[in-house]
BASEZA-385544 format. One line per 8 residues: number of its first residue (from 0); their letters; for each residue x, y, z of N, C-alpha, C. Coordinates in Angstrom, 2 decimals. Layout:
# BASEZA-385544
NUM) a) X,Y,Z,X,Y,Z,X,Y,Z ~ ...
# end
This chain:
# BASEZA-385544
0) mdnihalt) 80.93,77.46,31.86,80.89,76.53,30.69,79.61,76.89,29.81 ~ 78.45,77.07,30.42,77.25,77.33,29.82,77.38,78.66,28.88 ~ 78.15,79.62,29.33,78.20,80.91,28.52,78.82,80.51,27.28 ~ 79.99,79.74,27.36,80.63,79.31,26.10,79.72,78.71,25.11 ~ 78.86,77.70,25.60,77.98,77.16,24.66,76.91,78.09,24.06 ~ 76.48,78.94,24.96,75.61,80.05,24.50,76.29,80.80,23.37 ~ 77.46,81.30,23.51,78.20,82.01,22.52,78.34,81.22,21.27 ~ 78.67,79.90,21.38,78.75,79.08,20.26,77.51,78.93,19.39
8) rmedkakl) 76.40,78.81,20.05,75.10,78.77,19.47,74.76,80.11,18.85 ~ 75.03,81.30,19.29,74.82,82.54,18.68,75.69,82.65,17.54 ~ 76.95,82.21,17.62,77.94,82.29,16.44,77.11,81.34,15.28 ~ 76.75,80.18,15.66,76.10,79.36,14.64,75.07,80.00,13.88 ~ 74.17,80.74,14.66,73.05,81.39,14.23,73.46,82.36,13.15 ~ 74.41,83.19,13.54,74.90,84.36,12.81,75.59,83.71,11.47 ~ 76.06,82.57,11.47,76.73,81.88,10.31,75.65,81.58,9.50 ~ 74.49,80.85,10.00,73.32,80.65,9.09,72.80,81.66,8.52
16) lcashnls) 72.51,82.83,9.24,72.02,83.95,8.68,72.83,84.55,7.54 ~ 74.06,84.53,7.69,74.86,85.15,6.57,74.83,84.26,5.41 ~ 74.89,82.91,5.60,74.82,81.95,4.46,73.50,82.26,3.82 ~ 72.35,82.35,4.43,71.04,82.46,3.70,70.90,83.79,2.97 ~ 71.65,84.92,3.70,71.62,86.20,3.00,72.44,86.10,1.79 ~ 73.63,85.44,1.80,74.48,85.31,0.71,73.88,84.45,-0.53 ~ 73.03,83.53,-0.05,72.30,82.64,-1.11,71.26,83.55,-1.83 ~ 70.49,84.25,-1.11,69.52,85.22,-1.75,70.22,86.21,-2.81
24) vtakalln) 71.35,86.86,-2.28,72.09,87.67,-3.14,72.53,87.16,-4.37 ~ 73.18,85.76,-4.16,73.55,85.29,-5.32,72.41,84.75,-6.36 ~ 71.41,84.43,-5.74,70.18,84.05,-6.71,69.71,85.27,-7.43 ~ 69.78,86.37,-6.88,69.42,87.58,-7.57,70.29,87.90,-8.74 ~ 71.72,87.76,-8.45,72.60,88.03,-9.22,72.65,87.12,-10.59 ~ 72.14,85.75,-10.16,72.11,84.95,-11.18,70.83,85.15,-12.33 ~ 69.83,86.01,-11.92,68.82,86.33,-12.85,69.47,87.30,-13.95 ~ 69.68,86.95,-15.20,70.25,87.79,-16.08,69.19,88.93,-16.59
32) daefskik) 69.74,89.91,-17.30,68.88,90.96,-17.68,67.65,90.42,-18.52 ~ 67.75,89.58,-19.49,66.72,89.04,-20.28,65.66,88.50,-19.33 ~ 66.05,87.57,-18.54,65.01,86.99,-17.50,64.30,88.03,-16.78 ~ 65.07,88.89,-16.15,64.63,90.12,-15.43,63.48,90.90,-16.22 ~ 63.87,91.25,-17.53,62.82,91.95,-18.33,61.64,91.13,-18.54 ~ 61.92,89.75,-18.83,60.57,88.95,-19.04,59.68,89.01,-17.87 ~ 60.22,88.87,-16.57,59.57,88.74,-15.47,58.72,90.11,-15.24 ~ 59.61,91.24,-15.59,58.95,92.61,-15.37,57.84,92.73,-16.23
40) neapalpt) 57.91,92.40,-17.60,56.71,92.42,-18.52,55.44,91.72,-18.08 ~ 55.90,90.45,-17.52,54.86,89.63,-17.16,54.00,90.10,-15.94 ~ 54.74,90.87,-14.95,54.15,91.45,-13.85,54.40,92.98,-13.78 ~ 53.84,93.89,-14.54,54.17,95.21,-14.63,53.56,95.99,-13.37 ~ 52.86,95.21,-12.55,52.22,95.95,-11.43,53.12,95.98,-10.19 ~ 54.12,95.11,-10.34,55.15,94.97,-9.23,56.00,96.41,-9.09 ~ 56.06,96.89,-7.98,56.90,97.99,-7.71,58.33,97.87,-8.17 ~ 59.04,98.78,-8.65,60.41,98.69,-9.16,61.23,98.74,-7.82
48) l) 62.27,97.91,-7.50,63.07,97.90,-6.28,64.30,98.90,-6.49
# end
């Protein structure tokens, strides 16, 4: 029985990791080109990714 609970916990952690990763990807996608250019001009010292 303990093994089933451990697997469920691992699955929940994996789902949380996926959700947070998807959120960061979505947030990056929401930055449009104009905003990105503005940020880049304000911080030219940042290395390009």
